[in-house]
C-alpha positions as CSV (number, residue, x, y, z in Angstrom):
1,X,40.2,38.5,9.4
2,X,40.5,35.3,7.5
3,X,42.6,32.4,8.7
4,X,43.8,29.2,6.9
5,X,44.4,26.2,9.0
6,X,46.4,23.4,7.4
7,X,46.7,19.7,8.4
8,X,47.9,16.4,7.1
9,X,51.6,16.8,6.9
10,X,54.1,14.3,8.3
11,X,56.7,11.7,7.6
12,X,56.1,9.2,4.7
13,X,58.3,6.8,2.9
14,X,59.1,7.2,-0.8
15,X,56.2,6.0,-2.9
16,X,53.8,6.7,-0.1
17,X,50.8,9.0,0.0
18,X,49.6,12.0,2.1
19,X,46.5,14.2,2.0
20,X,46.8,17.8,3.0
21,X,43.7,19.8,4.0
22,X,43.3,23.6,4.4
23,X,40.2,25.2,5.9
24,X,39.4,28.9,5.6
25,X,37.4,30.6,8.3
26,X,36.6,34.2,9.2
27,X,35.0,37.2,7.4
28,X,34.7,35.5,4.0
29,X,32.3,36.8,1.4
30,X,33.7,34.7,-1.4
31,X,36.8,32.7,-2.1
32,X,38.4,32.8,-5.5
33,X,41.4,30.7,-6.3
34,X,43.0,28.5,-3.6
35,X,46.4,26.8,-3.9
36,X,49.3,25.0,-2.4
37,X,52.8,26.2,-2.5
38,X,55.9,24.6,-1.0
39,X,59.3,25.7,0.1
40,X,62.2,23.3,0.5
41,X,65.3,24.3,2.5
42,X,67.5,26.7,0.6
43,X,65.0,27.1,-2.2
44,X,62.4,29.6,-3.1
45,X,58.7,29.1,-2.5
46,X,57.0,27.5,-5.6
47,X,53.5,26.9,-6.7
48,X,52.5,23.2,-6.5
49,X,48.8,23.3,-7.5
50,X,46.0,25.8,-7.7
51,X,42.2,25.5,-8.2
52,X,39.7,28.2,-9.1
53,X,36.2,28.5,-7.6
54,X,34.9,26.9,-10.8
55,X,37.2,23.9,-10.5
56,X,39.8,24.7,-13.0
57,X,43.2,23.3,-11.9
58,X,46.9,24.1,-12.6
59,X,49.9,22.0,-11.5
60,X,53.6,22.3,-11.4
61,X,55.2,20.0,-14.0
62,X,57.1,18.2,-11.2
63,X,53.8,16.9,-9.6
64,X,51.6,16.3,-12.6
65,X,50.1,12.8,-12.5
66,X,51.0,12.4,-8.9
67,X,49.2,15.2,-7.0
68,X,45.5,16.1,-7.2
69,X,44.0,19.3,-5.9
70,X,40.3,19.6,-5.0
71,X,38.1,21.8,-3.0
72,X,34.8,21.8,-1.1
73,X,33.3,25.2,-1.6
74,X,30.6,24.7,1.0
75,X,33.3,24.0,3.6
76,X,35.8,26.6,2.2
77,X,38.3,23.8,2.2
78,X,41.0,22.8,-0.3
79,X,42.8,19.4,-0.4
80,X,46.0,18.2,-1.9
81,X,46.2,14.4,-2.5
82,X,49.8,13.5,-2.9
83,X,50.7,10.0,-4.3
84,X,54.0,8.4,-5.3
85,X,55.9,10.8,-3.1
86,X,59.6,11.4,-3.7
87,X,62.3,12.6,-1.4
88,X,62.4,15.8,-3.5
89,X,58.8,16.5,-2.5
90,X,60.1,17.2,1.0
91,X,59.2,20.8,2.0
92,X,57.0,23.0,4.0
93,X,53.6,23.2,2.2
94,X,51.6,26.4,2.4
95,X,48.0,27.0,1.6
96,X,47.0,30.2,-0.1
97,X,43.7,31.8,-0.9
98,X,42.4,34.8,-2.7
99,X,39.1,36.1,-1.3
100,X,36.8,39.0,-1.0
101,X,35.4,40.2,2.4
102,X,32.5,41.9,0.7
103,X,34.2,45.3,0.9
104,X,37.5,44.7,-0.9
105,X,37.4,42.7,-4.1
106,X,40.6,40.8,-3.6
107,X,42.6,39.9,-0.5
108,X,45.2,37.2,0.0
109,X,45.9,35.0,3.0
110,X,48.5,32.3,3.7
111,X,48.4,29.4,6.1
112,X,51.1,28.7,8.6
113,X,52.6,25.8,6.7
114,X,52.8,22.1,7.3
115,X,55.9,20.0,7.0
116,X,56.0,17.1,4.6
117,X,59.1,14.8,4.9
118,X,59.6,12.0,2.4
119,X,62.3,9.7,3.6
120,X,63.0,6.0,4.3
């Protein structure tokens, strides 16, 4: 069993910053890509940013230049630095990871979600 534990969400004013963290623990042989998704009320879940084990990154157009994803492979942790936040960034943010447990080559796990609210 692998678990993802997210932290760092909260209430922030427009233009402010937040940093989300997501730590993986459990029976991990290796972690491949890790990413952040978000789901706003009444909308579908969407990819925000993703990062491979080698450090290649991918961002949604709506967050390019404002958000930065990074990871610490030694700690099995991924971060999302969010700057210049806008009200439309308000959503529940979910961490996602693709990993191997040493038996199966690819498994997927989701975190429980952390709420980010951007409001004055």
